[in-house]
C-alpha positions in Angstrom: -8.7 11.3 -14.2 -5.8 12.7 -16.3 -2.5 10.9 -16.2 0.6 13.0 -15.4 2.9 12.9 -18.4 5.9 14.1 -16.4 6.4 17.0 -18.9 7.6 20.3 -17.4 6.5 22.2 -20.6 4.0 24.9 -19.7 1.5 26.8 -21.8 3.8 29.8 -21.8 6.5 27.8 -23.6 4.3 26.8 -26.5 5.7 27.6 -29.9 3.9 29.5 -32.6 2.2 27.5 -35.3 3.0 28.3 -38.9 5.7 30.8 -37.8 7.4 32.6 -40.7 10.8 31.3 -41.8 13.4 33.2 -43.9 13.3 32.4 -47.6 15.6 32.8 -50.5 13.5 34.5 -53.2 14.6 35.6 -56.7 12.2 38.1 -58.2 11.1 39.6 -61.5 11.6 43.4 -62.1 8.0 44.0 -60.8 8.8 42.4 -57.5 6.9 39.1 -58.0 8.7 36.0 -57.1 10.4 33.9 -59.9 12.1 31.3 -57.7 11.6 30.4 -54.0 14.3 28.5 -52.2 15.7 27.5 -55.6 12.4 26.2 -56.9 10.7 27.8 -59.9 7.3 29.4 -59.5 4.7 27.7 -61.8 1.8 30.0 -60.9 0.9 33.1 -58.9 -2.5 32.4 -57.4 -3.0 35.6 -55.4 -1.2 38.7 -54.2 -2.1 41.1 -51.4 -0.6 43.8 -49.2 -1.0 44.4 -45.5 -0.2 47.7 -43.9 -1.1 47.8 -40.3 0.0 49.2 -36.9 1.4 52.2 -38.7 0.7 54.3 -35.6 3.0 52.1 -33.4 6.7 51.7 -33.1 6.4 48.3 -34.8 4.4 48.9 -38.0 3.7 46.0 -40.4 4.2 46.5 -44.2 4.1 43.2 -46.1 3.5 42.2 -49.7 2.2 38.6 -49.8 2.2 36.1 -52.7 0.3 32.8 -52.8 2.3 30.6 -55.2 2.4 27.2 -56.7 5.9 25.9 -57.2 7.1 23.7 -60.1 7.0 20.8 -57.6 3.2 21.3 -57.1 3.8 22.6 -53.6 1.6 25.6 -52.4 3.6 28.2 -50.6 2.9 31.7 -49.2 5.8 34.1 -49.2 6.0 37.7 -48.2 8.4 40.6 -48.4 8.8 42.8 -45.4 8.6 46.4 -46.5 10.7 47.6 -43.6 13.6 45.3 -43.9 13.3 44.0 -47.5 13.7 40.5 -46.2 11.6 37.5 -47.6 9.8 35.0 -45.5 7.8 31.9 -46.2 4.8 30.3 -44.5 2.9 27.1 -45.4 -0.3 27.8 -47.4 
Protein backbone atom coordinates (compact mmCIF):
# COMPACT_ATOMS: atom_id res chain seq x y z
CA UNK A 1 0.00 0.00 0.00
CA UNK A 2 1.25 3.52 -0.86
CA UNK A 3 1.05 6.15 1.86
CA UNK A 4 -0.62 9.45 0.96
CA UNK A 5 1.97 12.24 1.28
CA UNK A 6 -0.68 14.93 1.32
CA UNK A 7 1.00 16.70 -1.59
CA UNK A 8 -1.30 18.36 -4.12
CA UNK A 9 1.42 18.50 -6.77
CA UNK A 10 0.36 16.73 -9.94
CA UNK A 11 2.33 15.26 -12.80
CA UNK A 12 1.32 18.23 -14.95
CA UNK A 13 3.04 20.58 -12.51
CA UNK A 14 6.41 18.86 -12.82
CA UNK A 15 9.34 21.11 -13.72
CA UNK A 16 11.78 20.46 -16.53
CA UNK A 17 15.06 18.82 -15.62
CA UNK A 18 18.21 20.58 -16.80
CA UNK A 19 16.24 23.57 -18.06
CA UNK A 20 18.37 26.22 -19.80
CA UNK A 21 19.20 29.33 -17.78
CA UNK A 22 20.34 32.71 -19.12
CA UNK A 23 24.13 33.10 -19.09
CA UNK A 24 26.55 36.00 -19.26
CA UNK A 25 29.05 35.05 -21.97
CA UNK A 26 31.99 37.06 -23.30
CA UNK A 27 33.23 35.73 -26.61
CA UNK A 28 36.21 35.79 -28.92
CA UNK A 29 35.90 37.36 -32.39
CA UNK A 30 35.04 33.93 -33.86
CA UNK A 31 32.08 33.55 -31.47
CA UNK A 32 33.61 30.97 -29.13
CA UNK A 33 33.16 31.72 -25.42
CA UNK A 34 36.06 33.30 -23.51
CA UNK A 35 34.25 33.76 -20.17
CA UNK A 36 31.00 32.28 -18.84
CA UNK A 37 29.31 33.96 -15.89
CA UNK A 38 32.59 35.79 -15.15
CA UNK A 39 34.65 32.57 -15.08
CA UNK A 40 37.39 31.99 -17.64
CA UNK A 41 37.19 29.12 -20.12
CA UNK A 42 40.10 26.69 -19.72
CA UNK A 43 39.18 24.34 -22.57
CA UNK A 44 36.71 23.96 -25.40
CA UNK A 45 35.89 20.25 -25.49
CA UNK A 46 33.33 20.18 -28.27
CA UNK A 47 31.23 22.44 -30.47
CA UNK A 48 28.12 21.65 -32.50
CA UNK A 49 25.18 23.34 -34.15
CA UNK A 50 21.52 22.40 -34.21
CA UNK A 51 19.12 23.72 -36.82
CA UNK A 52 15.70 22.11 -36.49
CA UNK A 53 12.00 22.80 -36.90
CA UNK A 54 12.81 25.32 -39.64
CA UNK A 55 9.45 24.54 -41.21
CA UNK A 56 7.49 25.68 -38.12
CA UNK A 57 6.76 29.05 -36.57
CA UNK A 58 9.25 28.22 -33.78
CA UNK A 59 12.48 27.15 -35.48
CA UNK A 60 15.54 26.14 -33.45
CA UNK A 61 18.98 27.51 -34.40
CA UNK A 62 21.59 27.02 -31.69
CA UNK A 63 25.39 26.87 -31.52
CA UNK A 64 26.48 24.72 -28.56
CA UNK A 65 29.81 24.63 -26.72
CA UNK A 66 30.94 21.99 -24.22
CA UNK A 67 33.45 23.80 -21.99
CA UNK A 68 35.71 23.32 -19.00
CA UNK A 69 35.93 26.44 -16.86
CA UNK A 70 39.04 27.52 -14.93
CA UNK A 71 37.38 26.18 -11.78
CA UNK A 72 37.28 22.69 -13.33
CA UNK A 73 33.50 22.79 -13.76
CA UNK A 74 32.06 21.33 -16.97
CA UNK A 75 29.37 23.46 -18.58
CA UNK A 76 27.40 23.47 -21.80
CA UNK A 77 26.41 26.86 -23.19
CA UNK A 78 24.59 27.75 -26.36
CA UNK A 79 23.82 30.87 -28.33
CA UNK A 80 20.33 31.14 -29.72
CA UNK A 81 20.64 32.14 -33.37
CA UNK A 82 17.24 33.81 -33.42
CA UNK A 83 17.60 36.08 -30.37
CA UNK A 84 21.39 36.15 -29.95
CA UNK A 85 20.94 35.32 -26.25
CA UNK A 86 23.23 32.91 -24.37
CA UNK A 87 22.05 30.08 -22.15
CA UNK A 88 23.76 27.50 -19.95
CA UNK A 89 22.93 23.90 -19.10
CA UNK A 90 24.73 21.45 -16.86
CA UNK A 91 27.01 19.09 -18.76
